[in-house]
Backbone as JSON Lines, residues from 0, in Angstrom:
{"i":0,"aa":"M","n":[1.12,-1.31,0.32],"ca":[0.27,0.25,-0.32],"c":[0.91,1.21,0.02]}
{"i":1,"aa":"N","n":[0.46,2.51,-0.37],"ca":[0.84,3.45,-0.75],"c":[0.76,4.29,0.41]}
{"i":2,"aa":"E","n":[1.89,5.11,0.84],"ca":[2.07,6.15,2.05],"c":[1.32,7.17,2.31]}
{"i":3,"aa":"F","n":[0.53,7.54,1.1],"ca":[-0.4,8.46,0.63],"c":[-1.4,7.67,-0.18]}
{"i":4,"aa":"E","n":[-2.43,8.44,0.83],"ca":[-3.99,7.83,0.02],"c":[-5.0,8.54,0.11]}
{"i":5,"aa":"I","n":[-5.82,8.54,-0.55],"ca":[-7.36,9.22,-0.79],"c":[-8.37,8.49,-1.01]}
{"i":6,"aa":"H","n":[-9.42,8.0,0.09],"ca":[-10.76,7.44,-0.67],"c":[-11.58,8.34,-0.26]}
{"i":7,"aa":"I","n":[-13.12,8.52,-1.13],"ca":[-13.79,9.47,-0.9],"c":[-15.06,8.53,-0.63]}
{"i":8,"aa":"G","n":[-16.25,8.66,0.24],"ca":[-17.85,8.18,0.54],"c":[-18.57,8.89,-0.04]}
{"i":9,"aa":"L","n":[-19.81,8.85,-0.29],"ca":[-20.28,10.09,-0.3],"c":[-21.79,9.58,-0.18]}
{"i":10,"aa":"S","n":[-22.3,9.75,0.49],"ca":[-23.16,9.2,1.67],"c":[-24.72,9.4,0.59]}
{"i":11,"aa":"N","n":[-25.38,8.86,0.16],"ca":[-26.5,9.43,-1.0],"c":[-26.98,10.11,-1.24]}
{"i":12,"aa":"P","n":[-25.42,9.73,-2.67],"ca":[-25.76,11.44,-3.53],"c":[-27.13,11.77,-4.36]}
{"i":13,"aa":"K","n":[-27.53,12.97,-4.33],"ca":[-28.44,12.75,-5.21],"c":[-28.05,13.49,-6.43]}
{"i":14,"aa":"T","n":[-27.3,13.85,-7.39],"ca":[-28.02,14.39,-8.94],"c":[-27.07,13.74,-9.52]}
{"i":15,"aa":"P","n":[-26.51,13.57,-10.35],"ca":[-25.81,12.92,-11.35],"c":[-24.81,13.8,-11.53]}
{"i":16,"aa":"T","n":[-24.71,15.54,-11.8],"ca":[-23.86,15.94,-12.26],"c":[-23.38,16.3,-11.03]}
{"i":17,"aa":"N","n":[-23.21,16.73,-10.01],"ca":[-22.34,16.46,-8.64],"c":[-22.0,15.32,-8.55]}
{"i":18,"aa":"V","n":[-22.39,13.66,-8.5],"ca":[-21.36,12.31,-8.76],"c":[-20.09,12.24,-9.52]}
{"i":19,"aa":"G","n":[-20.73,13.11,-10.73],"ca":[-19.56,13.7,-11.72],"c":[-18.52,14.53,-11.55]}
{"i":20,"aa":"A","n":[-18.75,15.06,-11.46],"ca":[-17.49,16.3,-10.43],"c":[-16.58,15.57,-9.39]}
{"i":21,"aa":"V","n":[-17.24,15.1,-8.44],"ca":[-16.71,14.23,-7.12],"c":[-16.12,13.19,-7.71]}
{"i":22,"aa":"L","n":[-16.13,12.94,-9.24],"ca":[-15.55,11.81,-10.06],"c":[-13.94,12.64,-10.71]}
{"i":23,"aa":"R","n":[-13.79,13.54,-11.32],"ca":[-13.77,14.16,-11.78],"c":[-12.52,14.23,-11.22]}
{"i":24,"aa":"A","n":[-12.68,15.67,-9.62],"ca":[-11.82,15.74,-8.79],"c":[-11.4,14.73,-7.87]}
{"i":25,"aa":"A","n":[-12.09,13.33,-8.01],"ca":[-10.57,12.16,-7.71],"c":[-10.1,12.31,-9.01]}
{"i":26,"aa":"S","n":[-10.27,12.04,-9.75],"ca":[-9.21,11.72,-10.91],"c":[-8.1,12.57,-10.73]}
{"i":27,"aa":"C","n":[-8.86,13.37,-10.61],"ca":[-7.59,15.04,-10.77],"c":[-6.92,14.86,-10.0]}
{"i":28,"aa":"F","n":[-7.21,14.91,-8.43],"ca":[-6.26,14.47,-6.94],"c":[-5.92,13.52,-7.27]}
{"i":29,"aa":"Q","n":[-6.3,12.44,-7.58],"ca":[-4.97,10.87,-7.5],"c":[-5.85,10.17,-6.51]}
{"i":30,"aa":"A","n":[-7.2,10.21,-6.4],"ca":[-8.23,9.92,-5.39],"c":[-7.85,7.91,-5.44]}
{"i":31,"aa":"H","n":[-7.79,7.26,-4.73],"ca":[-7.82,5.72,-5.06],"c":[-9.14,5.32,-5.58]}
{"i":32,"aa":"A","n":[-10.38,5.55,-4.84],"ca":[-11.57,4.83,-4.84],"c":[-12.32,6.06,-5.02]}
{"i":33,"aa":"V","n":[-13.39,6.08,-4.76],"ca":[-14.64,5.97,-4.89],"c":[-16.04,5.55,-4.61]}
{"i":34,"aa":"F","n":[-16.5,5.67,-2.8],"ca":[-17.64,4.56,-3.03],"c":[-19.06,5.97,-2.16]}
{"i":35,"aa":"Y","n":[-20.36,4.81,-2.61],"ca":[-21.5,5.75,-2.35],"c":[-22.34,4.81,-1.77]}
{"i":36,"aa":"T","n":[-23.4,5.3,-1.27],"ca":[-24.68,4.94,-0.79],"c":[-25.97,5.18,-0.86]}
{"i":37,"aa":"G","n":[-27.1,4.54,-0.56],"ca":[-27.82,4.97,-1.19],"c":[-28.68,4.44,-2.15]}
{"i":38,"aa":"D","n":[-30.03,4.87,-3.5],"ca":[-30.13,4.62,-4.41],"c":[-30.48,5.68,-5.56]}
{"i":39,"aa":"R","n":[-30.11,6.87,-4.45],"ca":[-30.83,7.66,-6.01],"c":[-29.58,7.77,-6.69]}
{"i":40,"aa":"Y","n":[-29.03,8.09,-6.33],"ca":[-27.5,8.67,-7.77],"c":[-27.39,7.42,-8.99]}
{"i":41,"aa":"D","n":[-28.49,6.07,-8.41],"ca":[-28.01,4.9,-9.74],"c":[-29.27,5.44,-10.19]}
{"i":42,"aa":"R","n":[-30.31,5.59,-9.59],"ca":[-32.19,6.15,-10.69],"c":[-31.23,7.1,-11.16]}
{"i":43,"aa":"A","n":[-30.56,8.22,-11.41],"ca":[-30.25,9.55,-11.93],"c":[-29.16,9.0,-12.99]}
{"i":44,"aa":"A","n":[-28.57,8.39,-12.67],"ca":[-26.92,7.75,-14.05],"c":[-27.6,7.72,-14.95]}
{"i":45,"aa":"R","n":[-28.37,7.64,-15.64],"ca":[-28.34,8.2,-17.26],"c":[-28.24,9.14,-17.61]}
{"i":46,"aa":"F","n":[-28.25,10.01,-16.24],"ca":[-27.87,11.72,-16.81],"c":[-26.52,11.98,-16.42]}
{"i":47,"aa":"Y","n":[-25.15,11.19,-16.75],"ca":[-24.38,10.75,-15.65],"c":[-23.28,12.46,-17.2]}
{"i":48,"aa":"T","n":[-22.34,12.87,-16.67],"ca":[-22.02,14.29,-17.08],"c":[-20.31,14.11,-16.81]}
{"i":49,"aa":"D","n":[-19.74,12.85,-16.08],"ca":[-18.48,13.24,-16.43],"c":[-17.6,12.71,-17.91]}
{"i":50,"aa":"R","n":[-17.25,13.61,-18.65],"ca":[-16.73,13.81,-20.3],"c":[-15.32,13.59,-19.82]}
{"i":51,"aa":"Q","n":[-14.59,12.99,-19.0],"ca":[-13.07,12.47,-19.12],"c":[-13.49,11.4,-19.06]}
{"i":52,"aa":"D","n":[-14.57,10.36,-18.93],"ca":[-14.45,8.94,-18.03],"c":[-14.27,8.7,-17.31]}
{"i":53,"aa":"T","n":[-13.54,9.79,-16.0],"ca":[-13.51,9.45,-14.37],"c":[-13.16,7.8,-13.94]}
{"i":54,"aa":"V","n":[-14.13,7.31,-14.38],"ca":[-15.13,6.15,-13.88],"c":[-14.53,5.01,-14.28]}
{"i":55,"aa":"S","n":[-13.61,5.09,-15.32],"ca":[-12.37,3.63,-15.5],"c":[-11.51,4.38,-14.93]}
{"i":56,"aa":"S","n":[-10.99,5.36,-14.72],"ca":[-9.81,5.42,-13.52],"c":[-9.59,5.19,-12.59]}
{"i":57,"aa":"T","n":[-11.32,5.02,-12.47],"ca":[-10.89,5.66,-10.28],"c":[-12.44,5.05,-10.16]}
{"i":58,"aa":"P","n":[-12.43,3.89,-9.27],"ca":[-13.3,2.86,-8.89],"c":[-14.36,3.46,-7.58]}
{"i":59,"aa":"F","n":[-15.21,3.59,-8.84],"ca":[-16.51,4.05,-8.51],"c":[-17.46,2.3,-8.04]}
{"i":60,"aa":"T","n":[-17.68,2.4,-6.54],"ca":[-18.68,1.24,-5.98],"c":[-19.95,2.02,-5.12]}
{"i":61,"aa":"E","n":[-20.53,1.91,-5.66],"ca":[-21.87,0.74,-4.42],"c":[-21.8,-0.07,-3.15]}
{"i":62,"aa":"V","n":[-21.89,0.58,-2.46],"ca":[-21.94,0.01,-0.65],"c":[-22.66,0.22,-0.48]}
{"i":63,"aa":"S","n":[-23.12,-0.53,0.88],"ca":[-24.25,-0.84,2.02],"c":[-23.92,0.75,2.93]}
{"i":64,"aa":"C","n":[-22.27,0.26,3.22],"ca":[-22.17,0.86,4.8],"c":[-20.63,1.47,4.46]}
{"i":65,"aa":"L","n":[-20.76,2.82,4.57],"ca":[-19.83,3.92,3.92],"c":[-18.18,3.44,5.05]}
{"i":66,"aa":"L","n":[-18.94,3.5,6.38],"ca":[-17.86,2.89,7.38],"c":[-17.55,1.56,7.79]}
{"i":67,"aa":"E","n":[-18.21,0.39,7.03],"ca":[-17.82,-0.53,6.88],"c":[-17.03,-1.12,5.81]}
{"i":68,"aa":"S","n":[-16.82,0.12,4.49],"ca":[-16.14,0.05,3.23],"c":[-14.85,0.34,3.64]}
{"i":69,"aa":"A","n":[-15.0,1.15,4.46],"ca":[-13.41,1.98,4.78],"c":[-11.94,1.28,4.81]}
{"i":70,"aa":"P","n":[-10.97,1.84,3.92],"ca":[-9.64,0.89,3.55],"c":[-9.28,0.61,4.94]}
{"i":71,"aa":"E","n":[-8.7,-0.6,5.55],"ca":[-7.64,-0.73,6.54],"c":[-6.49,0.11,6.21]}
{"i":72,"aa":"N","n":[-6.46,0.59,7.89],"ca":[-4.71,1.86,8.67],"c":[-5.42,3.03,8.07]}
{"i":73,"aa":"T","n":[-6.91,3.05,7.7],"ca":[-7.07,4.78,7.41],"c":[-8.33,5.58,7.83]}
{"i":74,"aa":"K","n":[-7.63,6.82,8.25],"ca":[-9.04,7.53,9.14],"c":[-9.74,7.48,8.09]}
{"i":75,"aa":"I","n":[-10.66,7.79,9.45],"ca":[-12.05,8.3,9.16],"c":[-12.16,9.55,8.91]}
{"i":76,"aa":"V","n":[-13.13,10.75,7.99],"ca":[-12.85,11.66,8.25],"c":[-13.61,12.22,7.32]}
{"i":77,"aa":"C","n":[-14.6,12.93,8.55],"ca":[-16.19,13.05,7.58],"c":[-16.24,14.72,7.53]}
{"i":78,"aa":"V","n":[-16.87,15.29,7.09],"ca":[-16.42,16.74,5.99],"c":[-17.75,16.92,6.21]}
{"i":79,"aa":"E","n":[-18.5,17.97,7.34],"ca":[-19.93,17.78,7.69],"c":[-19.52,19.45,8.07]}
{"i":80,"aa":"L","n":[-21.11,20.16,8.05],"ca":[-21.38,21.08,9.12],"c":[-21.91,20.77,10.38]}
{"i":81,"aa":"V","n":[-21.46,20.32,11.18],"ca":[-21.61,20.15,12.57],"c":[-20.86,20.77,13.77]}
{"i":82,"aa":"E","n":[-22.23,21.26,14.48],"ca":[-21.26,21.77,15.92],"c":[-19.65,21.21,15.95]}
{"i":83,"aa":"D","n":[-19.47,21.73,16.78],"ca":[-17.6,21.58,17.38],"c":[-17.08,21.05,16.36]}
{"i":84,"aa":"A","n":[-17.03,21.0,15.14],"ca":[-15.89,20.01,13.69],"c":[-14.63,21.43,13.6]}
{"i":85,"aa":"V","n":[-14.1,20.74,13.24],"ca":[-12.33,21.43,13.05],"c":[-12.81,22.32,11.71]}
{"i":86,"aa":"P","n":[-12.1,23.51,11.59],"ca":[-12.48,24.36,10.17],"c":[-11.58,23.56,9.59]}
{"i":87,"aa":"L","n":[-11.84,23.46,8.29],"ca":[-10.58,23.28,7.4],"c":[-9.72,23.64,7.1]}
{"i":88,"aa":"P","n":[-9.06,24.94,7.67],"ca":[-7.97,26.15,7.8],"c":[-6.94,24.75,8.56]}
{"i":89,"aa":"E","n":[-7.45,24.89,9.37],"ca":[-7.28,24.5,10.7],"c":[-6.99,22.96,10.74]}
{"i":90,"aa":"F","n":[-6.94,21.62,9.82],"ca":[-7.1,21.26,9.74],"c":[-5.68,20.34,8.82]}
{"i":91,"aa":"Q","n":[-4.93,19.57,9.61],"ca":[-3.9,18.26,9.4],"c":[-4.45,17.0,8.32]}
{"i":92,"aa":"H","n":[-4.09,16.86,7.09],"ca":[-4.81,15.83,6.58],"c":[-3.75,14.95,7.09]}
{"i":93,"aa":"P","n":[-4.37,13.15,7.08],"ca":[-3.85,11.99,7.61],"c":[-2.78,11.87,6.25]}
{"i":94,"aa":"N","n":[-1.78,10.72,6.66],"ca":[-1.67,10.41,5.07],"c":[-2.31,9.32,4.49]}
{"i":95,"aa":"K","n":[-3.2,8.8,4.81],"ca":[-4.02,8.2,4.29],"c":[-5.96,7.79,5.25]}
{"i":96,"aa":"A","n":[-6.34,8.73,3.84],"ca":[-7.63,9.51,4.73],"c":[-8.59,9.13,3.83]}
{"i":97,"aa":"F","n":[-10.42,8.78,4.25],"ca":[-11.7,8.05,3.9],"c":[-12.36,9.54,4.53]}
{"i":98,"aa":"Y","n":[-12.13,9.95,3.09],"ca":[-13.25,11.37,3.12],"c":[-14.65,11.32,3.29]}
{"i":99,"aa":"I","n":[-15.22,11.36,4.03],"ca":[-16.73,11.3,3.8],"c":[-17.7,11.97,4.14]}
{"i":100,"aa":"F","n":[-18.85,12.45,2.45],"ca":[-19.06,14.1,2.85],"c":[-20.84,13.46,2.66]}
{"i":101,"aa":"G","n":[-21.44,14.41,3.38],"ca":[-23.07,13.99,3.36],"c":[-23.66,14.12,2.08]}
{"i":102,"aa":"P","n":[-25.2,14.06,2.02],"ca":[-25.65,14.53,0.72],"c":[-26.13,15.88,0.37]}
{"i":103,"aa":"E","n":[-26.29,15.64,-0.25],"ca":[-26.73,17.85,-0.71],"c":[-27.99,18.33,-0.09]}
{"i":104,"aa":"D","n":[-28.87,17.0,-0.03],"ca":[-30.1,17.63,0.87],"c":[-30.21,17.46,1.97]}
{"i":105,"aa":"G","n":[-29.35,16.9,2.74],"ca":[-29.22,16.04,4.56],"c":[-27.76,16.48,5.17]}
{"i":106,"aa":"T","n":[-27.51,15.29,5.88],"ca":[-25.95,15.3,6.77],"c":[-26.31,13.78,6.84]}
{"i":107,"aa":"L","n":[-25.21,13.98,7.68],"ca":[-24.26,12.44,7.68],"c":[-24.89,11.68,9.09]}
{"i":108,"aa":"S","n":[-24.79,10.95,9.44],"ca":[-25.91,10.45,10.51],"c":[-25.1,10.69,11.8]}
{"i":109,"aa":"Q","n":[-25.59,10.67,13.13],"ca":[-25.11,10.49,14.31],"c":[-23.54,10.0,14.9]}
{"i":110,"aa":"E","n":[-23.73,8.55,14.41],"ca":[-23.43,7.44,14.48],"c":[-22.13,7.85,13.74]}
{"i":111,"aa":"M","n":[-21.92,8.05,12.79],"ca":[-21.25,7.99,11.45],"c":[-20.51,9.18,12.39]}
{"i":112,"aa":"I","n":[-20.89,10.34,12.84],"ca":[-20.57,11.29,13.1],"c":[-19.06,10.4,14.26]}
{"i":113,"aa":"D","n":[-20.2,10.13,15.15],"ca":[-19.3,9.47,16.18],"c":[-18.35,8.81,16.26]}
{"i":114,"aa":"Q","n":[-18.02,7.68,14.94],"ca":[-17.28,7.02,14.41],"c":[-16.04,7.71,13.75]}
{"i":115,"aa":"A","n":[-15.83,8.72,13.65],"ca":[-15.2,9.04,12.45],"c":[-13.91,9.44,13.89]}
{"i":116,"aa":"D","n":[-12.7,9.47,12.9],"ca":[-11.43,10.34,13.5],"c":[-11.36,11.43,13.58]}
{"i":117,"aa":"S","n":[-11.72,12.19,12.54],"ca":[-11.99,13.77,12.96],"c":[-13.29,14.31,12.0]}
{"i":118,"aa":"V","n":[-13.55,15.16,12.1],"ca":[-15.02,15.98,11.23],"c":[-14.62,17.18,11.14]}
{"i":119,"aa":"V","n":[-14.57,17.66,9.87],"ca":[-14.36,19.49,9.72],"c":[-14.82,19.79,9.17]}
{"i":120,"aa":"Y","n":[-14.91,20.9,8.63],"ca":[-15.82,21.93,8.19],"c":[-15.29,23.01,7.16]}
{"i":121,"aa":"I","n":[-15.93,23.44,5.91],"ca":[-15.2,24.8,5.41],"c":[-16.04,25.55,6.05]}
{"i":122,"aa":"P","n":[-15.42,26.59,6.54],"ca":[-15.97,27.62,7.08],"c":[-16.2,28.94,5.71]}
{"i":123,"aa":"T","n":[-17.97,28.24,5.53],"ca":[-18.76,29.75,4.8],"c":[-20.0,29.6,5.56]}
{"i":124,"aa":"V","n":[-20.02,30.88,4.41],"ca":[-21.35,31.33,5.33],"c":[-22.79,30.65,4.01]}
{"i":125,"aa":"G","n":[-22.69,29.72,4.25],"ca":[-24.31,28.57,3.95],"c":[-23.55,27.13,3.55]}
{"i":126,"aa":"C","n":[-24.47,26.78,2.91],"ca":[-23.5,25.75,2.88],"c":[-23.21,25.55,0.87]}
{"i":127,"aa":"L","n":[-22.12,24.44,0.92],"ca":[-21.9,24.45,-0.82],"c":[-22.06,23.21,-1.25]}
{"i":128,"aa":"N","n":[-22.51,22.73,-2.06],"ca":[-22.86,21.7,-2.56],"c":[-21.72,20.49,-2.58]}
{"i":129,"aa":"V","n":[-22.17,19.45,-2.3],"ca":[-20.74,17.41,-2.71],"c":[-19.85,18.3,-3.53]}
{"i":130,"aa":"A","n":[-20.12,18.4,-4.3],"ca":[-18.87,18.39,-5.83],"c":[-18.16,19.43,-4.87]}
{"i":131,"aa":"M","n":[-18.76,20.79,-5.12],"ca":[-17.59,21.86,-4.37],"c":[-16.92,21.45,-3.3]}
{"i":132,"aa":"T","n":[-17.51,20.79,-2.29],"ca":[-16.77,20.63,-1.09],"c":[-15.39,19.61,-1.63]}
{"i":133,"aa":"V","n":[-16.08,18.84,-1.79],"ca":[-14.66,17.66,-2.61],"c":[-14.01,18.19,-3.06]}
{"i":134,"aa":"N","n":[-14.04,19.09,-3.97],"ca":[-12.81,19.12,-4.73],"c":[-12.06,20.44,-3.48]}
{"i":135,"aa":"I","n":[-13.19,21.05,-2.7],"ca":[-12.23,22.35,-1.73],"c":[-11.44,21.39,-1.42]}
{"i":136,"aa":"V","n":[-11.86,20.61,0.23],"ca":[-10.76,19.75,0.61],"c":[-10.17,19.07,0.39]}
{"i":137,"aa":"L","n":[-9.83,18.29,-1.13],"ca":[-8.85,17.34,-2.04],"c":[-7.5,18.71,-1.99]}
{"i":138,"aa":"Y","n":[-8.05,19.82,-2.85],"ca":[-7.25,21.24,-2.98],"c":[-6.94,21.32,-1.47]}
{"i":139,"aa":"D","n":[-7.18,21.41,-0.46],"ca":[-6.74,22.1,0.88],"c":[-5.58,20.55,1.05]}
{"i":140,"aa":"R","n":[-5.95,19.6,0.32],"ca":[-4.91,18.38,0.91],"c":[-3.63,18.72,0.69]}
{"i":141,"aa":"L","n":[-3.88,18.91,-1.04],"ca":[-2.51,19.28,-1.64],"c":[-2.42,20.43,-1.56]}
{"i":142,"aa":"A","n":[-3.01,20.93,-1.62],"ca":[-1.78,22.32,-0.86],"c":[-1.25,22.4,0.64]}
{"i":143,"aa":"K","n":[-1.69,21.48,1.39],"ca":[-0.75,21.43,2.29],"c":[-0.17,20.5,2.72]}
{"i":144,"aa":"S","n":[-0.02,19.79,1.84],"ca":[0.6,18.34,1.42],"c":[2.14,19.23,0.8]}
{"i":145,"aa":"A","n":[3.4,18.31,1.62],"ca":[4.69,18.29,1.33],"c":[5.29,17.28,-0.04]}
{"i":146,"aa":"Q","n":[4.14,16.75,-1.0],"ca":[4.75,16.11,-1.35],"c":[4.29,17.56,-3.31]}
{"i":147,"aa":"S","n":[5.16,18.14,-3.85],"ca":[4.67,19.11,-4.78],"c":[5.14,18.09,-6.23]}
{"i":148,"aa":"I","n":[3.94,18.45,-6.55],"ca":[3.62,17.55,-7.69],"c":[3.45,18.72,-8.95]}
{"i":149,"aa":"A","n":[4.02,19.83,-8.86],"ca":[3.45,21.02,-9.72],"c":[5.13,21.18,-10.53]}
{"i":150,"aa":"S","n":[4.24,21.52,-11.88],"ca":[5.76,20.98,-12.77],"c":[5.39,21.82,-14.65]}
{"i":151,"aa":"N","n":[5.4,22.28,-15.16],"ca":[5.03,22.27,-16.83],"c":[4.76,21.39,-17.3]}
{"i":152,"aa":"E","n":[5.5,19.88,-16.77],"ca":[5.91,18.88,-17.66],"c":[3.71,18.45,-16.94]}
{"i":153,"aa":"L","n":[2.97,18.68,-15.83],"ca":[2.13,17.88,-15.01],"c":[1.15,19.14,-16.11]}
{"i":154,"aa":"I","n":[1.44,20.34,-16.62],"ca":[0.59,21.26,-16.87],"c":[0.3,20.63,-18.57]}
{"i":155,"aa":"C","n":[1.83,20.49,-18.87],"ca":[1.38,19.82,-20.8],"c":[0.52,18.36,-20.89]}
{"i":156,"aa":"K","n":[0.43,17.26,-19.7],"ca":[0.04,16.68,-19.93],"c":[-1.4,16.67,-19.18]}
{"i":157,"aa":"S","n":[-1.93,17.31,-18.75],"ca":[-2.76,17.61,-17.97],"c":[-4.17,18.9,-18.52]}
{"i":158,"aa":"R","n":[-3.53,19.54,-19.33],"ca":[-3.97,20.95,-20.42],"c":[-5.4,20.14,-21.21]}
{"i":159,"aa":"N","n":[-6.18,20.71,-21.59],"ca":[-6.84,20.3,-22.65],"c":[-5.86,20.06,-24.46]}
{"i":160,"aa":"V","n":[-5.87,19.73,-25.16],"ca":[-5.08,19.33,-26.12],"c":[-5.25,21.11,-27.11]}
{"i":161,"aa":"N","n":[-6.71,21.65,-26.63],"ca":[-6.65,22.86,-27.32],"c":[-5.84,24.3,-26.62]}
{"i":162,"aa":"N","n":[-5.2,24.41,-25.58],"ca":[-4.55,24.55,-25.29],"c":[-3.39,24.75,-24.84]}
{"i":163,"aa":"R","n":[-2.36,25.52,-25.64],"ca":[-0.81,26.15,-25.77],"c":[-0.44,26.93,-25.69]}
{"i":164,"aa":"V","n":[-1.14,27.69,-24.39],"ca":[-0.57,29.34,-24.45],"c":[0.45,29.19,-23.1]}
{"i":165,"aa":"R","n":[1.3,29.71,-22.96],"ca":[2.53,30.13,-22.16],"c":[2.88,31.49,-21.59]}
{"i":166,"aa":"V","n":[2.79,31.15,-20.41],"ca":[3.62,33.09,-20.11],"c":[4.73,33.39,-20.31]}
{"i":167,"aa":"K","n":[4.84,34.46,-21.28],"ca":[5.88,35.32,-21.11],"c":[7.01,34.87,-20.42]}
{"i":168,"aa":"T","n":[8.51,34.52,-21.13],"ca":[9.39,34.77,-20.31],"c":[9.93,36.23,-19.62]}
{"i":169,"aa":"E","n":[9.55,36.97,-19.79],"ca":[9.5,38.28,-19.39],"c":[8.76,37.94,-17.98]}
{"i":170,"aa":"L","n":[7.6,37.49,-17.68],"ca":[6.9,37.66,-16.58],"c":[7.51,36.82,-15.79]}
{"i":171,"aa":"T","n":[8.41,35.23,-15.74],"ca":[8.46,34.32,-15.47],"c":[9.42,34.32,-14.65]}
{"i":172,"aa":"N","n":[10.51,35.68,-15.44],"ca":[12.04,36.24,-14.72],"c":[11.73,37.13,-13.48]}
{"i":173,"aa":"I","n":[10.33,38.08,-13.38],"ca":[10.6,39.19,-12.75],"c":[9.72,38.53,-11.9]}
{"i":174,"aa":"L","n":[9.5,37.56,-12.0],"ca":[8.27,37.16,-10.64],"c":[9.8,35.79,-9.75]}
């Protein structure tokens, strides 16, 4: 097993658009797998929106219980607007994390919150949708990580085939 691992759990996700965006984020931030519960996504899956076909590169699995699906030796991190949770800017991400996100129109159960190793929230006025929340948490993890993957090689590999734009050399020398 890898020293750094990311797994994502979605509790009864509601919309295929948000699930597609979560799968894209999972692929972009190199998550190992996405698990989900509930039947709402399956009913809406015919409207699938993941244009990069990330489900073929990031395992996406329906499970009956997210807690029982947590990979071994992985810390459970619930991400939810609940009292006494840790604000994301203050949170130190574990090397091996199973991030569990609540549904767009509900919340994680008290049982799940009670069994988590950590509970964090994004300090915003109002709540974000699940796709935006996943993106912010995974970016925060990357930004705080000692593992730097930033490079021109990464940009060239990741960008759209129609993008060949560069920063002027004079600008990069100033910075």
